[in-house]
N, C-alpha and C positions, 0 to 999 in steps of 0.2 A: 675405637683403636686403643685406647688407654688400657682398657681390659684385656685386649688382646695381648698387649705385649707384657702385662702385669702376669700373665701365666707362667712366662720364663723364670719369675720368682719361687714357684712351688716346684720342689725336688721332684715329686713323682711326675708331674706334669712335664718337666724337663727330660725325665728318663724315658715316659712314654714317647714324646716326641721324637727323641734321638732314635729310638729302636724303629719308630716309623721310619724315619729317615734313611736308617741304614737299610733295613729289609725292603722297604718299597724301591730303593734303587735297584737292587738285585732282581725283584720280581718286575720291575718294569723293563729291565734290559731282557729278562728271560723271555717276556711277553712278545716283544718285538722280533727277538732273534728266532724263536721257535718257529713262526711262521716262514721266515726268510729262509731259515734252515731246510724246513720241509719242502719248500717251494724250489730251492736249489736243487735238492735230492730227487725229486720226483717232477718237477716242471708243471704241477697241477695248482691252479688256483683255489679249487676246491678242498684239497687236501691240506692247503696252508690256511685255510679259514677254519678247518677242523681242528686247529690247534686251540684257537679261541673257543670253540665249542667244547672241547675237553676240559678246558679250565672253569668253564661256566656250569656244565652239567651237573655237578654236585650239589648245585644250589636247590636241586630238585629234592634232595634230602634234608633241605634245611630244618624244618622242624624237628626230626630226629636228632641230626648233628648237634643243633642248637641247645638240646636238652643238656648235652654234657656241661655247658657253661652254668647250667643252674644244679648241676648235680655234683659236679667234680670243682675243688677249689680252684679258682681262677687263674690264679697266679702260678701255680705248678702246670696248668694247661698250656698257659702261653709259653712257658719254657719247654715243655715236652714237645709241643707242636713245633717249635722253632728246630729242636734237635732231631725231630723225625724228617723234616726236610732236609737238614744238613746230611743225614745219612742216606737219603733218597736220591739226591740230585747227580751224585757222582757215577749212578747206573747210567746216565746218558753218555758216559765215556765210550760205552760199547756200540753206539750208534755210528756207522760207518759207510751206509749205504741206504737205498730206497728200500730194500727188504726188511729194515728195522725201525721204520716210521711207526710202526705200532707201538715200539718201546716208548719213542717220545709221547706218543697220544696217552699211553698208559701212565707215566710219569707225571704228565699234566694233569690228568683226571685225579691222581691222589693228591697232587700239589693243591688242586681246587678245593677238595674234600677238607683238607687241613685248614685252607683259608676261611670256610664256613665256620669251622668250629673256632678258629682265631678270632675273627671278626666279632662272633657274638661274645665270646669272654673278654675281648678287649673293651667293646662298648659298655657292657656290664660293669666291668671293674672300673673304668673310667668315670662312670655315673656315680659310683660310690665313694671315689677317692679323691677326684679333683674337687675342688671348693666350689658349691653350687653357683655362685657369683661368677665364677671364672669360666664356667662350663662354654659359653658362647664363645670366649676368646680361644679356649684350647680347641674347640671343634673347626674354628675357622683356620688356626694355623695348622692343625692336623690335615684339613681338605687342601690347604695351600701347599703344605710340602707333599701329601701323596701325590696330587697331581703334578707338582713342581718336577717330579723325578721323570716326567715325561720331557722334560727340556734338556736333561745330561743324560739320564739313563740310555734312553734308545741310541743316542749319538755315541755314547761310549760303547755301548753293547755292540753295535754295528761295527765300530772300529775294532774291538777285540775280536769280534766274528770274522771279520776280514784278515786278521793275524792268526788267531788260535782255532776258528772254528765254532760250531756249536758247543763241543765239550769244555772249552775256555769259558764261556759264559756260564755254563752250569756250574763250574767250580767257583766262579765268583760269586753266583748267587748263594753257593752253599755257605761261603766263608761269611757273607752277610747275615745269615740266620744263626751262626755262632756267634757273632756280636750281639744280635738281638737278644739271644737267650742270655748272656751275661748282662745285660742291661736290665732285663725283666727280672732277673735274680736279684737285682738290687733295690727293687721297688719294696717300700715300707708300707705294708699293710696288714691290718688286722681283721680276720675274716674266722667265723666259726666254720668248721668242717660240715657240709651237707650230709644228711643222713641218706646212704644210698638206696635205701628201701623205701621211705616214707615219700609219698608224693607231696610236694610243696603246695597243696590245695587247700587245706584245712584253715580254719580261723586263726589268723595271726602268722600264716605261713609266707603271705606276700602273694599269693597266687590272685587274689581280689585287692583292689585298692584299699588302702588304710581306712578303717572304719565302716567297709562295708563287708556283710556277708552274703554269700551266694545263696539263691533260693534253690528250692528242690528242681524247678522249673529249668533254671539255667544249668544246673549241675546235677542231673537225677543219680543217686546212687553214690554220690561221693562222701557221705558220711556213714560210718558204721552204725548198726543199730545200738541204742543205748546198752550199757551193760555188757556188750560183747566185744572182745579183742579182735581183730582181724588177724588172719594167719599171714606167715610171710608171702606165700602165694597170693593171696588177696591183696595184699600191699604191692606187690611187684605187677600185676594186672591193672591196679587202679592208678599206679604211677605210669605205666605204658599208655594207657589212654589218655591221663591228663598231659603227659609230656607231648603227646602227638598233637593233641587239640586245643591246648590251653592258649598258646600264642595265637593260633588261627582265630578262635573265638573273640580274644581281646580286640584284635585288630579290626574284625568285621563289625563287630558289634558298637565300635567306638564313632561316634559322628565325625570326629576331627580326623583320625587316621584312614577310615576307609576310602575316602575320595582321593586322597593324596597317593595311597598306596596303590589304588587301582590307576591313577594318571601315571603313576611311574612305573607301572608293569606295561601299560600301553607303548609309553615312550621306549621303553627299552626294547620291547618287539622290534620296533622301527630301527632302533639303534643297532640291533644285531643284523637286520637286513643291510644297513649301511655300512657296518663294520665288514660283512663279508664281501663289499664290492671294493675293498680298499686295493687289492692288488690289480684288480682290473682297471680301476682309476689310474693307477700308476702305470699300467701298460699302455693306457690311451693318452698319456703324457709322454710316452716314449722312453722311461727310465727303467733302471733294473730295480728288483724288487728291495734293494736297501734303502731307495728313497722313502720308503717308509719310514724311516728314522727322521728324515726332515718333516714330514706331515706330523707324526706324532709328537715332535718337539713344538711345532706350532700350535697343537691342540693343548699340549702341556702349559703353554704360555698363557693361554685363554682361562684355563683351570685353575692357574694360580690367582689370577686377577680376581676371579668370582670367589675363591677361597678366602681371599683378604678382605673382601667389602661383604661377604654374606651376611654377618651379622648385622649391620646398618642397613642392608637392602630388605632383609627379612622384617626388621622393625618397622621400616617405612612402607613396604609393599603388603605385607602379610604373605603368610606361607603360600596361599593359592595362587595370587597374582604373581608372586615371585616365581613361583613354578611355571606359570603360563608364559610369562614373557620368555623365560628360559627354553620352553618347548618351541615357541615361535622363532626364536632366532636360530635353533638347532634345525628346524625344518627348511627353513629358507636356505640355509647353509648346504645341507644335505641335498636339496633339489639343484643348487646351482653347480654341484660337482658334475653335472651333466655336460657342462661346457668346459672343453679340454685347455686349460690354461694354467700355467705354473703359478702366476701371482695369484690366481683366483683360486688354486688348489690351497695354497697355502693359507690364504684369508679364511676360506670355508673351514678349514681344520681349526683354526683359531676360534672361529665363530662357534663351531660344534664344542670345543673344549670350554669355552664359555657358558654356552646355553645348557648342554646336557646335564652338567652337575645340579642344575637349579633344583628340577624336581627331585633328585635324590636328596639333595640337602634339606629341601623342606619336607619329605616324607620321613626321613630317618631322624631328623630332628625332633618331629612331633612325636615319634615313637619313643625316643629317648625320653623326652619330657613326661610323656603322658602314660607311661608303664612303671609298675612298681618293680622294685629290685629283684625280688625272688622270681619274677617272670621274665626279667629283661633279657637274659640270654636266650629264651625261645622265642620272644617276641621280636627281637632283631634278626634272629634267624629265618623265622617265619617271615618277616617282612622281606628279607633278601629273597626269599624262595619265591613270594608272590611278585616281588619287583623283577627279579632277574632270571625267573623261569622263561618268560616271554622273550628275553634276550638270546636263551638258549634255542627256543624254537625260531626266532628270527635268523641266527645264525646258521641253523640247519637248513633253513629255506633258501637263505641267501646263497650258500654254498651250492644248491642244485640250480638255481636261477641264474648264477653267474656263468654256468657252464651252457646255458641254453639260449639266453637272451642276452643283447647286447646292453653294456652297462648303462650307456647315455640315456635311454628311454626308461630304465630301471630308475635310476637317479631322479628324473623329473617327477616320475609319477611317485616315487617314495616322498618326496617333498610336500606336494600337495595333500597326499593323504595324511601325512603326519601333522600338518596344520590343525586339522580338525580335532587333533586330541587336546588342544589348548582351550578350546571354547567353552566346554562345561566348568573350566576353572575360572575364566574371565565373567561367567555369569553366576558363581556361587557367592554364598555369603561371604562376610569378612572372616578371615582365618583367625585361628584362635592364639596366633603369634602376637596379635594386637591385645589379646587380653592377658596373655602371657607376659606382657611387657610390665603388668601390675605384681608380677610375681617374682620372688629372687632367684628362680632358676636360670633365666636368661639363657635358655638351652640355645644351641646353635648346631651345625651340620654333624651327624654322628659319623 
């Protein structure tokens, strides 16, 4: 805990965390209100669930979008992305009826794409900016702040929505991104400008871990013939191929990262199914769609607790068991949602909030620690794709199933099936977090 609070003495860390707080507040408010807004406009649980699907869908292009974080200076990328969303969100002022729900979904899709680039750039920039010994504390606070927005933002968003409607919440979110851009502009970072044509995959570029050179079998055709200078076209083609595949190759070949990323993807598929059922759960409790604000607030409380204790828990349990215990808790809570009870629904939301981040923390922590800087943007974005793409599929499947099948048997079956995801992690070898405890990196959730 000492290291966690020592982060606040680092200027860049403070600015990052403040930007996360401000922009996260707006994002969490819009995340809730978009579904409530569409539900009120159309009366459809399926269309309301599609709002989450629209925000998550751009993770499918993670390897391509994440390459921007390795190819473009990361600080300007964060500023530009924030200003882009500032200009985009006022478009939602034109939504005044069910015939314009498509506009909400389109804006949320672009919002999600900007978020993929933002997350990749921020994770890469933080890893090279915050003192290595403080990374654990920084990432613990970041998780607590991000998830903690579910305590305040959904309730505030629901209140603002009741008074001003969806457009009012969109304007609030736009203002938070202006403030975030100003905070990112104050960061003191020294970094060289990347070559927009040269693929960062040659010796010393950082595509391979320090001290390691790729073999021809690992990367056929990546090196030019001695004595010949590649043309600009060759370099562009080589960069495109490397940009798409480098992050995937790194994650899949890494014995620590692969099982954690696979567990994260499986878990997030079930999380998507569970998320699509939320408004059906609320209907079963006899409440209006705005009751989602209370459930998300309870979920945020659980996530805050995990964010604050994730560092010590990772060091004690190891990444695999930390993830496995979280999956188990989440699966049990999701299954218990089959029982219509307000106190139980709130307790289950808190348990899901505490359990679900565990596998994400474990997987993304390992990616941040085990990946060289020049590859980190692509690796983070690719990990997000591999983890969150199943979430998109789960949301799509859930949005269909919730219209055809009663929520109670779906929730019960979901909980039982979800439990199976934790079994391989309990049976696996000790995770690298125990080994990494001998390293000064002390990495924690990304």
